C-alpha positions in Angstrom: -4.8 -42.4 5.1 -5.3 -38.7 5.5 -2.1 -36.7 6.3 -2.2 -34.1 9.1 -1.3 -31.3 6.7 -4.2 -32.0 4.3 -6.8 -29.2 4.1 -10.0 -29.9 6.0 -13.0 -27.6 5.8 -14.1 -28.8 9.2 -11.3 -26.8 10.9 -12.3 -23.4 12.3 -10.4 -20.2 11.4 -7.3 -19.4 13.5 -6.7 -15.7 13.9 -3.7 -13.8 15.2 -2.8 -10.0 15.3 0.4 -8.2 15.8 1.6 -4.5 15.7 3.6 -4.1 12.4 3.9 -1.4 9.7 2.7 1.3 12.1 -0.7 -0.5 12.5 -2.2 -3.8 13.6 -1.9 -6.6 11.2 -4.5 -9.4 11.5 -4.1 -12.8 9.8 -6.8 -15.4 9.7 -6.5 -18.9 8.3 -9.3 -21.5 8.0 -9.7 -25.0 6.6 -6.4 -26.1 8.0 -5.3 -28.0 11.2 -4.4 -25.5 13.9 -0.7 -26.2 14.0 -0.4 -25.8 10.2 -2.5 -22.6 10.3 -0.3 -21.1 13.1 2.9 -22.0 11.2 1.6 -20.2 8.1 0.5 -17.2 10.1 4.0 -16.9 11.6 5.5 -17.1 8.1 3.2 -14.3 7.1 4.1 -12.1 10.0 7.8 -12.7 9.3 7.4 -11.6 5.7 5.7 -8.4 6.8 8.4 -7.6 9.3 11.0 -8.2 6.6 9.2 -5.6 4.4 9.2 -3.1 7.2 12.9 -3.7 7.8 13.7 -3.0 4.1 11.3 -0.1 3.3 10.7 1.8 6.5 11.2 5.6 6.3 11.9 5.6 10.0 14.5 2.8 10.3 18.0 4.3 9.8 19.4 1.1 8.3 16.6 0.3 5.9 17.1 0.2 2.2 14.9 3.3 1.9 17.0 5.3 4.4 20.3 4.3 2.7 18.9 5.4 -0.7 17.7 8.7 0.7 21.1 9.3 2.3 23.4 8.1 -0.5 21.8 7.6 -3.9 22.4 11.2 -5.1 26.1 10.6 -4.6 26.2 7.3 -6.4 24.4 4.0 -7.0 23.1 2.2 -3.9 22.5 -1.6 -3.8 19.2 -2.6 -2.4 17.3 -5.9 -1.8 15.5 -7.4 -4.7 12.2 -6.7 -3.0 12.9 -3.0 -2.6 13.9 -2.9 -6.3 10.7 -4.6 -7.3 8.6 -2.1 -5.3 10.4 0.8 -6.8 9.9 -0.6 -10.3 6.2 -1.0 -9.7 6.1 2.5 -8.3 7.7 3.9 -11.5 5.0 2.1 -13.5 2.2 3.6 -11.5 3.8 7.0 -11.9 4.1 6.6 -15.7 0.5 5.4 -16.1 -0.9 8.2 -13.9 1.1 11.0 -15.4 2.9 11.6 -12.1 -0.1 11.7 -9.8 1.6 8.8 -8.0 5.1 9.7 -7.1 7.3 8.3 -4.3 9.4 11.6 -4.3 6.6 13.3 -2.2 8.7 12.6 0.9 10.2 16.2 0.8 6.7 17.7 1.0 5.7 15.2 3.8 8.8 16.2 5.8 8.1 19.9 5.3 4.5 19.4 6.5 5.5 17.4 9.5 4.1 14.0 8.5 7.6 12.5 8.3 10.9 13.2 10.1 13.8 14.6 8.1 16.0 11.8 6.8 19.7 11.5 7.4 20.8 13.3 4.3 23.5 15.8 3.5 21.5 17.1 0.6 18.4 19.4 0.5 15.9 17.9 -2.0 15.6 19.7 -5.4 12.1 21.2 -5.7 12.1 20.2 -9.4 12.9 16.5 -8.7 10.3 13.9 -9.5 9.9 10.1 -10.2 11.8 10.4 -13.5 14.9 11.3 -11.5 15.0 7.9 -9.9 17.3 5.6 -12.0 16.8 1.9 -11.5 19.8 -0.1 -12.7 19.0 -3.8 -12.9 19.3 -6.0 -11.0 19.5 -4.0 -7.7 21.0 -0.5 -8.0 19.3 2.8 -7.3 20.7 6.2 -8.2 19.1 9.7 -8.1 19.8 12.1 -10.9 18.7 15.0 -8.7 18.7 15.4 -4.9 15.5 14.0 -3.6 13.8 11.9 -0.9 11.4 9.0 -1.4 8.8 7.5 0.7 7.1 4.1 0.0 4.2 4.6 2.4 1.8 4.8 -0.5 2.6 1.3 -1.8 4.8 -0.7 0.6 2.0 -1.8 3.0 0.1 -3.4 0.2 3.3 -5.1 -1.0 3.9 -6.4 2.6 0.4 -8.0 2.5 1.2 -9.7 -0.9 4.5 -10.9 0.4 2.8 -12.4 3.5 0.4 -14.3 1.3 3.2 -15.6 -0.8 5.3 -16.6 2.2 2.4 -18.5 3.8 2.2 -20.9 0.8 -1.3 -22.1 1.6 -3.2 -24.7 -0.4 -6.0 -23.4 -2.6 -8.6 -24.9 -0.3 -7.4 -22.9 2.7 -9.2 -19.7 3.5 -7.0 -16.7 4.3 -7.5 -13.1 5.2 -4.6 -10.7 5.8 -5.6 -7.2 7.0 -2.9 -4.5 7.5 -4.8 -1.5 8.7 -7.3 -1.5 5.8 -5.1 -3.1 3.2 -6.7 -6.5 2.8 -6.1 -9.6 0.8 -8.5 -12.5 0.7 -7.7 -15.9 -0.8 -9.4 -19.3 -0.8 -12.7 -20.9 -1.9 -15.0 -18.6 0.1 -16.2 -15.1 -0.6 -15.8 -12.5 2.2 -17.9 -9.4 2.7 -16.1 -6.2 3.5 -17.8 -3.0 4.8 -16.4 0.2 3.3 -16.3 2.3 6.4 -15.5 5.8 5.3 -14.5 8.3 8.1 -17.3 10.4 9.7 -20.2 8.6 8.1 -22.2 7.8 11.3 -25.8 7.0 10.5 -25.1 6.7 6.7 -25.6 3.5 4.7 -22.3 1.5 4.4 -21.6 -0.2 1.1 -20.5 -3.8 1.1 -17.9 -5.3 -1.3 -17.5 -9.0 -1.8 -14.0 -10.3 -2.2 -12.8 -13.7 -3.4 -9.1 -14.2 -4.3 -8.7 -10.4 -4.5 -7.3 -7.4 -2.6 -8.8 -4.2 -1.3 -7.0 -1.0 -0.1 -8.5 2.2 1.2 -7.2 5.7 1.6 -8.5 9.0 2.9 -6.8 12.1 4.3 -9.8 13.3 6.2 -8.8 12.3 9.7 -5.1 13.4 9.4 -5.2 17.1 8.5 -2.8 19.7 9.8 -1.9 23.3 9.1 1.4 23.8 7.3 2.6 26.7 5.2 -0.6 28.7 6.0 -3.0 26.0 4.8 -4.6 22.7 5.8 -2.8 19.7 4.3 -3.0 16.0 4.5 -0.7 13.0 4.0 -1.7 12.3 0.3 -0.5 14.4 -2.6 -1.0 14.9 -6.3 2.7 15.0 -6.8 2.5 16.3 -10.4 0.5 19.3 -9.2 2.1 19.7 -5.8 -1.1 19.8 -3.8 -2.7 17.9 -0.9 -5.6 15.7 -1.9 -8.2 13.5 -0.2 -9.2 15.9 2.6 -12.9 15.3 2.0 -12.9 12.1 0.0 -12.5 8.3 0.7 -11.6 5.6 -1.8 -11.4 1.8 -1.8 -9.8 0.0 -4.7 -10.3 -3.7 -5.5 -7.5 -5.3 -7.5 -5.8 -8.6 -8.0 -3.0 -7.8 -5.6 -2.7 -5.5 -2.6 0.3 -3.5 -3.8 -1.5 -2.3 -6.9 -4.7 -1.6 -5.0 -2.7 0.4 -2.5 -1.0 2.5 -5.1 -4.2 3.1 -7.1 -6.0 4.6 -4.2 -3.6 7.5 -4.3 -4.1 8.0 -8.0 -7.9 8.0 -7.6 -7.7 10.6 -4.7 -5.4 12.8 -6.9 -7.1 12.5 -10.3 -10.5 11.0 -9.8 -11.7 12.7 -13.1 -8.8 11.0 -15.0 -8.1 7.8 -13.2 -10.1 5.3 -15.2 -7.2 4.5 -17.6 -5.0 3.6 -14.6 -7.7 1.5 -13.0 -8.5 -0.4 -16.2 -4.8 -1.0 -17.0 -4.6 -3.1 -13.8 -8.1 -4.6 -14.0 -9.2 -2.7 -10.9 -12.4 -1.1 -9.6 -12.6 2.0 -7.3 -15.4 2.9 -4.9 -15.2 6.6 -4.2 -17.1 8.6 -1.6 -17.1 12.3 -2.5 -17.3 15.4 -0.3 -21.1 15.3 -0.4 -21.3 11.7 0.8 -22.2 10.2 -2.6 -20.6 7.0 -3.8 -19.3 6.4 -7.3 -17.9 3.3 -8.9 -15.0 3.8 -11.3 -12.9 1.4 -13.4 -13.7 -2.1 -14.5 -16.9 -2.7 -12.7 -18.3 0.8 -13.4 
């Protein structure tokens, strides 16, 4: 006899959306009975909310806020998830030569993209990712005064955590979309339109995803004047400059955290990002300032 929790491709997709991570998160589950799909979706939302609780720059009691406040004075204990994200961030920084760097928070505060954290210390302008000491299994210490922001990677991690928490059978079809950070799993291929900002009337490329993730980034619609120049929310930290003002990138990778982080590397160093993309088996689709599309990385 068939059990109620057995996957059944005759069941339609169940979809729910919820405001989380500063955006709307949408989760869809197909090929499962509705009660099982709803239970999995709730588990996914709970995992995303947990990531927000741990890694939000804005929550005063988050791991991130405690680290920014206290890690220059001495080691701060964090959740294993936060430690894992910081470890992956350090790997992305190393492979990109510092183009990806979570210590960009000081610049984002100065430019008005982030509020000043509760910290007694002014960040050292010479500090970078190498000044973050990760002491296994769960301690973080700063060698110089600095502030970190995980906005360039934590949303992708939240999507991955949701997929893990949902624990779906391989025959179930699932889509998790957190404001453009997308993960697709299951037996079916889903088509995704790469909708770059301000491209009305232009042809829109289509990417097919199956058991893969896609993340997109652009600074085009979030520009402001600071320090006598126009700046955006994405930086080439190694060179101290704003990037992505006229470009858009989508990265396809195995998991969403890597795709999310790699988008910032491509925006910062599109001429030298292929090594980073190939290290993680990823492909980038870049729209340049002239509206031309380029493919970089594994599928190029």
